[in-house]
C-alpha positions as CSV (number, residue, x, y, z in Angstrom):
1,X,27.1,14.9,-1.1
2,X,28.8,13.8,-4.3
3,X,27.0,14.1,-7.6
4,X,27.0,10.3,-8.1
5,X,25.5,9.7,-4.6
6,X,22.8,12.4,-5.2
7,X,21.9,10.7,-8.5
8,X,21.6,7.3,-6.8
9,X,19.2,8.9,-4.3
10,X,16.8,9.8,-7.2
11,X,14.1,7.3,-8.3
12,X,13.2,7.7,-11.9
13,X,9.8,6.6,-13.3
14,X,6.7,5.2,-11.7
15,X,8.0,1.6,-11.9
16,X,11.2,2.4,-10.0
17,X,9.3,4.5,-7.5
18,X,6.7,1.9,-6.9
19,X,9.2,-0.9,-6.5
20,X,11.2,1.1,-4.0
21,X,8.0,2.0,-2.0
22,X,6.7,-1.6,-2.2
23,X,3.5,-0.4,-3.9
24,X,1.9,-0.8,-7.3
25,X,2.1,1.9,-9.9
26,X,-1.6,2.6,-9.5
27,X,-1.3,2.9,-5.7
28,X,1.6,5.3,-6.1
29,X,-0.6,7.5,-8.4
30,X,-3.5,7.3,-5.9
31,X,-1.3,8.2,-3.0
32,X,0.2,11.1,-4.9
33,X,-3.3,12.5,-5.3
34,X,-4.7,11.6,-1.9
35,X,-1.9,11.2,0.7
36,X,0.8,13.5,-0.5
37,X,3.2,10.8,-1.7
38,X,6.4,12.7,-2.6
39,X,6.7,12.1,-6.3
40,X,6.7,14.8,-8.9
41,X,6.2,14.8,-12.7
42,X,8.6,17.2,-14.2
43,X,6.3,18.2,-17.0
44,X,2.9,17.0,-18.2
45,X,3.4,13.6,-19.7
46,X,7.0,13.6,-18.5
47,X,8.9,11.2,-16.2
48,X,8.1,10.9,-12.6
49,X,10.8,11.5,-10.0
50,X,11.2,11.0,-6.3
51,X,14.0,10.7,-3.8
52,X,14.6,7.7,-1.6
53,X,14.9,10.1,1.4
54,X,11.5,11.7,0.7
55,X,9.8,8.3,0.2
56,X,11.3,7.0,3.4
57,X,10.2,10.1,5.3
58,X,6.7,9.8,3.8
59,X,6.5,6.1,4.9
60,X,7.6,7.1,8.4
61,X,4.8,9.7,8.6
62,X,2.2,7.2,7.3
63,X,3.3,4.6,9.9
64,X,3.3,7.2,12.7
65,X,-0.3,8.1,11.7
66,X,-1.3,4.4,11.5
67,X,-2.2,4.7,7.9
68,X,-0.3,1.8,6.4
69,X,2.5,-0.7,6.6
70,X,5.5,-1.1,4.5
C-alpha cells in the first residue's frame, strides 16, 4: 500500500471518526468505552485516530451481532 493511500485510510480526530461512522462524537466515546469501537488516543489529551478499515470491520461485527444499524 502506498504511503498516500495508507494516510487516506486514517481518520484523525473525533469529528472525522464520528462523521465516517455516522455517529455523534459522544456516541463514539461511549462505544469506545463499552463496545470496543476501534479508535485510539495516542496520548492522554491527544488526537484520536482510527482506520476506515477497522471502523468498517467493527460495524460489520455489530451488525452481525444485531447491535446496531449504520
